TILOGU-190000 format. One record per residue (C-alpha): residue in three letters; x, y, z. Coordinates in steps of 0.25 Angstrom, whole numbers, padded with zeros to 4 digits, always signed. Example, Ala and Ser with C-alpha at 12.3 -4.5 7.8 and 13.67 -1.06 7.14 Angstrom:
2
ALA+0049-0018+0031 SER+0055-0004+0029 
end
This chain:
398
UNK+0069+0452+0243 UNK+0060+0459+0234 UNK+0056+0449+0225 UNK+0050+0441+0238 UNK+0042+0454+0242 UNK+0028+0452+0243 UNK+0021+0451+0229 UNK+0033+0448+0220 UNK+0032+0438+0211 UNK+0036+0429+0198 UNK+0032+0419+0187 UNK+0040+0408+0187 UNK+0038+0399+0173 UNK+0032+0384+0175 UNK+0035+0380+0160 UNK+0048+0373+0155 UNK+0055+0369+0144 UNK+0057+0353+0141 UNK+0071+0353+0147 UNK+0066+0362+0160 UNK+0070+0375+0155 UNK+0061+0388+0157 UNK+0054+0392+0146 UNK+0051+0406+0141 UNK+0039+0416+0148 UNK+0034+0415+0134 UNK+0033+0401+0134 UNK+0028+0399+0149 UNK+0011+0397+0152 UNK+0016+0391+0166 UNK+0019+0402+0179 UNK+0021+0399+0193 UNK+0018+0414+0199 UNK+0024+0418+0213 UNK+0023+0431+0222 UNK+0029+0432+0233 UNK+0020+0436+0248 UNK+0032+0442+0255 UNK+0037+0437+0267 UNK+0029+0427+0275 UNK+0039+0424+0285 UNK+0052+0420+0288 UNK+0062+0408+0289 UNK+0070+0401+0301 UNK+0080+0407+0296 UNK+0073+0421+0297 UNK+0072+0423+0282 UNK+0059+0429+0276 UNK+0051+0418+0270 UNK+0044+0423+0257 UNK+0029+0419+0252 UNK+0025+0415+0238 UNK+0012+0413+0231 UNK+0014+0405+0218 UNK+0003+0402+0208 UNK+0004+0396+0193 UNK+0000+0401+0182 UNK-0004+0396+0168 UNK-0001+0408+0156 UNK+0008+0416+0148 UNK+0019+0424+0155 UNK+0011+0437+0155 UNK-0002+0431+0160 UNK+0010+0426+0171 UNK+0011+0439+0176 UNK-0001+0443+0177 UNK-0007+0433+0186 UNK+0008+0436+0194 UNK+0002+0449+0196 UNK-0011+0444+0202 UNK-0005+0437+0212 UNK+0005+0446+0216 UNK-0008+0455+0218 UNK-0014+0442+0226 UNK-0003+0444+0235 UNK-0002+0458+0236 UNK-0018+0457+0240 UNK-0015+0445+0250 UNK-0026+0437+0242 UNK-0017+0425+0236 UNK-0025+0412+0234 UNK-0019+0400+0240 UNK-0012+0389+0231 UNK-0025+0379+0228 UNK-0029+0366+0222 UNK-0042+0367+0221 UNK-0049+0364+0207 UNK-0058+0374+0204 UNK-0069+0362+0203 UNK-0063+0356+0217 UNK-0067+0372+0222 UNK-0080+0370+0216 UNK-0085+0359+0224 UNK-0078+0364+0235 UNK-0083+0378+0238 UNK-0098+0371+0233 UNK-0096+0360+0243 UNK-0095+0369+0255 UNK-0105+0378+0251 UNK-0115+0367+0251 UNK-0111+0360+0263 UNK-0112+0372+0271 UNK-0125+0378+0265 UNK-0122+0389+0257 UNK-0130+0383+0246 UNK-0143+0376+0243 UNK-0143+0363+0240 UNK-0150+0367+0226 UNK-0138+0380+0225 UNK-0129+0369+0227 UNK-0135+0361+0215 UNK-0133+0373+0206 UNK-0119+0375+0210 UNK-0115+0361+0208 UNK-0119+0363+0192 UNK-0110+0376+0193 UNK-0098+0367+0199 UNK-0101+0357+0189 UNK-0099+0369+0177 UNK-0088+0376+0181 UNK-0081+0361+0184 UNK-0083+0358+0170 UNK-0079+0371+0164 UNK-0066+0374+0174 UNK-0063+0358+0172 UNK-0051+0355+0185 UNK-0047+0370+0184 UNK-0038+0373+0196 UNK-0045+0384+0207 UNK-0033+0395+0205 UNK-0033+0393+0190 UNK-0048+0399+0186 UNK-0046+0412+0183 UNK-0055+0420+0174 UNK-0052+0414+0161 UNK-0055+0400+0164 UNK-0067+0405+0172 UNK-0072+0411+0157 UNK-0068+0398+0150 UNK-0076+0390+0159 UNK-0087+0399+0155 UNK-0084+0397+0140 UNK-0085+0383+0143 UNK-0097+0383+0150 UNK-0105+0390+0140 UNK-0100+0384+0129 UNK-0102+0370+0134 UNK-0090+0365+0133 UNK-0087+0363+0149 UNK-0101+0358+0154 UNK-0106+0351+0141 UNK-0119+0362+0139 UNK-0117+0375+0139 UNK-0119+0384+0151 UNK-0125+0397+0149 UNK-0121+0410+0152 UNK-0131+0414+0163 UNK-0127+0400+0171 UNK-0114+0403+0170 UNK-0115+0417+0173 UNK-0125+0416+0185 UNK-0121+0402+0191 UNK-0108+0398+0185 UNK-0099+0409+0188 UNK-0104+0413+0199 UNK-0103+0400+0207 UNK-0089+0399+0201 UNK-0086+0414+0207 UNK-0090+0410+0220 UNK-0082+0398+0221 UNK-0069+0405+0218 UNK-0073+0416+0228 UNK-0075+0406+0237 UNK-0061+0401+0234 UNK-0053+0414+0233 UNK-0059+0418+0247 UNK-0052+0405+0251 UNK-0041+0412+0244 UNK-0039+0399+0234 UNK-0042+0408+0224 UNK-0040+0423+0217 UNK-0054+0428+0213 UNK-0046+0439+0204 UNK-0044+0426+0194 UNK-0059+0427+0189 UNK-0060+0441+0191 UNK-0059+0443+0175 UNK-0071+0432+0172 UNK-0078+0436+0161 UNK-0093+0438+0164 UNK-0102+0430+0158 UNK-0114+0436+0149 UNK-0127+0428+0153 UNK-0136+0427+0142 UNK-0151+0430+0145 UNK-0160+0418+0147 UNK-0174+0418+0141 UNK-0183+0414+0154 UNK-0191+0405+0145 UNK-0207+0401+0149 UNK-0216+0392+0142 UNK-0228+0395+0134 UNK-0244+0393+0138 UNK-0244+0382+0128 UNK-0231+0376+0133 UNK-0234+0377+0147 UNK-0247+0368+0145 UNK-0241+0358+0135 UNK-0230+0356+0145 UNK-0239+0353+0157 UNK-0246+0342+0148 UNK-0234+0336+0143 UNK-0230+0333+0157 UNK-0233+0320+0163 UNK-0239+0319+0179 UNK-0234+0305+0177 UNK-0220+0308+0179 UNK-0214+0316+0191 UNK-0201+0325+0183 UNK-0214+0331+0174 UNK-0223+0333+0187 UNK-0211+0343+0192 UNK-0209+0349+0177 UNK-0225+0351+0178 UNK-0223+0357+0190 UNK-0213+0367+0188 UNK-0221+0372+0177 UNK-0233+0374+0182 UNK-0227+0379+0198 UNK-0215+0386+0193 UNK-0206+0379+0204 UNK-0191+0378+0203 UNK-0186+0363+0198 UNK-0181+0361+0213 UNK-0193+0365+0217 UNK-0202+0357+0210 UNK-0191+0344+0214 UNK-0193+0346+0227 UNK-0209+0346+0229 UNK-0215+0334+0238 UNK-0227+0331+0236 UNK-0232+0338+0250 UNK-0226+0351+0242 UNK-0238+0349+0233 UNK-0251+0355+0240 UNK-0266+0360+0239 UNK-0260+0376+0238 UNK-0248+0372+0228 UNK-0233+0369+0227 UNK-0227+0370+0241 UNK-0213+0375+0235 UNK-0205+0372+0250 UNK-0192+0363+0245 UNK-0183+0362+0231 UNK-0174+0349+0229 UNK-0160+0351+0234 UNK-0146+0347+0225 UNK-0148+0331+0232 UNK-0165+0330+0230 UNK-0167+0336+0243 UNK-0178+0345+0246 UNK-0170+0359+0251 UNK-0175+0374+0252 UNK-0180+0382+0240 UNK-0173+0390+0232 UNK-0175+0403+0239 UNK-0185+0406+0251 UNK-0196+0410+0242 UNK-0194+0397+0235 UNK-0203+0392+0246 UNK-0219+0393+0239 UNK-0230+0388+0237 UNK-0234+0387+0222 UNK-0248+0383+0218 UNK-0252+0371+0208 UNK-0260+0373+0197 UNK-0272+0362+0198 UNK-0265+0355+0185 UNK-0251+0356+0192 UNK-0257+0349+0204 UNK-0265+0337+0196 UNK-0251+0334+0190 UNK-0243+0333+0202 UNK-0255+0325+0208 UNK-0257+0315+0196 UNK-0241+0316+0198 UNK-0242+0311+0213 UNK-0251+0300+0208 UNK-0239+0294+0199 UNK-0229+0296+0211 UNK-0237+0288+0221 UNK-0240+0277+0212 UNK-0226+0275+0210 UNK-0223+0276+0223 UNK-0235+0266+0228 UNK-0230+0252+0234 UNK-0215+0257+0233 UNK-0215+0268+0244 UNK-0223+0276+0252 UNK-0228+0290+0244 UNK-0228+0303+0252 UNK-0230+0318+0250 UNK-0214+0320+0252 UNK-0212+0313+0240 UNK-0205+0323+0228 UNK-0213+0325+0216 UNK-0202+0325+0205 UNK-0202+0308+0202 UNK-0210+0295+0204 UNK-0202+0291+0216 UNK-0200+0304+0224 UNK-0185+0304+0220 UNK-0180+0318+0216 UNK-0171+0320+0203 UNK-0161+0331+0204 UNK-0166+0346+0197 UNK-0154+0344+0185 UNK-0160+0329+0184 UNK-0174+0335+0182 UNK-0169+0347+0173 UNK-0163+0335+0164 UNK-0174+0328+0165 UNK-0183+0338+0160 UNK-0175+0345+0150 UNK-0175+0332+0143 UNK-0189+0331+0145 UNK-0194+0344+0142 UNK-0188+0342+0127 UNK-0195+0328+0125 UNK-0208+0335+0129 UNK-0205+0347+0119 UNK-0202+0359+0130 UNK-0189+0366+0132 UNK-0190+0373+0146 UNK-0181+0370+0159 UNK-0188+0369+0172 UNK-0185+0385+0175 UNK-0193+0388+0164 UNK-0205+0381+0167 UNK-0203+0388+0180 UNK-0203+0402+0172 UNK-0214+0396+0163 UNK-0222+0395+0175 UNK-0218+0410+0180 UNK-0222+0414+0168 UNK-0237+0407+0168 UNK-0238+0416+0182 UNK-0236+0429+0176 UNK-0244+0427+0165 UNK-0254+0424+0174 UNK-0252+0437+0180 UNK-0246+0433+0192 UNK-0238+0444+0198 UNK-0222+0445+0201 UNK-0223+0442+0216 UNK-0231+0430+0214 UNK-0224+0424+0204 UNK-0210+0426+0212 UNK-0219+0419+0222 UNK-0223+0408+0215 UNK-0209+0405+0208 UNK-0202+0405+0222 UNK-0193+0418+0219 UNK-0187+0426+0228 UNK-0189+0439+0218 UNK-0198+0442+0208 UNK-0188+0447+0197 UNK-0193+0435+0190 UNK-0205+0435+0190 UNK-0206+0450+0187 UNK-0200+0446+0174 UNK-0208+0436+0170 UNK-0220+0442+0175 UNK-0215+0456+0166 UNK-0213+0447+0154 UNK-0226+0439+0156 UNK-0235+0452+0159 UNK-0226+0459+0147 UNK-0230+0449+0136 UNK-0244+0449+0141 UNK-0246+0464+0140 UNK-0239+0465+0126 UNK-0251+0455+0121 UNK-0260+0462+0128 UNK-0256+0475+0121 UNK-0256+0465+0107 UNK-0269+0462+0110 UNK-0276+0476+0112 UNK-0268+0480+0100 UNK-0274+0470+0091 UNK-0290+0473+0097 UNK-0286+0488+0095 UNK-0283+0485+0080 UNK-0295+0476+0078 UNK-0304+0488+0087 UNK-0300+0499+0077 UNK-0301+0489+0064 UNK-0317+0488+0068 
end
């Protein structure tokens, strides 16, 4: 009976020769791990009934021994996982759909999560949920960073701050449901995030891009608005003409995943942003183009979205792809987010303080505003000191 005591276990080799005879352990790579859970009941004849947990494992015999030790620890601690047929991709979809249907996440968050799920599926393939471990995660990370998995390289920052946290959240939920053992991923190598330089346009570039954009194109009207009002792309896409008022742009909604208007990213995202006169004139000229397209076809109203000639709304991803091509033709290499960062930089250069910058940008915290403000004013102070030094030199020569 001692062999059936709770926690006792064995390793069974599954590899066989062609004639069906057993291979030596040194030649085997596929195993079945067995650990007894002790007495679980009694049969009709009164004899004891023993339970066991089994798990398949691929690796060397020595690695199988280590895996057996971990399985014993699971059994003895009472945290064994259920036998599951879930594939990782299926579980990620399930985890996402449950959170979305229960309202646990906003539409904008759901859209971002779908990007992470797509990356993870491409990187892991059809791996079983139960087969996910540290080495599998490390391999997937390497494939994402090299571009082998997704067709284009994924930055270390994105993997560290977005993709891996989402994977771990999904795995933790699986562990809570008894479908996964989190100790399998406790040795995941930490991805080192690379420092990203926040770029902003020069004054010449801002004026040049502003002049190059056409007020007869709705998408370029969105670009112009992001540049001069610092809106998030989702906020700009959510704009109706009724949001353009005498005191500025009333940012009250943003575009959701399905194109619908949804709540802003944060409560502080609801704000009024002053609209410079040239930016207002640009939008008014575009409004005339849109009204002309509506004339005789369908009635135009202030509830029409600004972004396109017929009032339809492209997704953020589609507009981002369009801008990537368009900006290169115009001779610029700045993303929508960098246009927004440029707006913050221009505010700071104008002498506007961090608190006001935070409010105009729709941030909850002033961290970024302080960072931009400090950088800009440090640059201005350095220029002032250089100017004074040159003045003093000239004065001393005289």
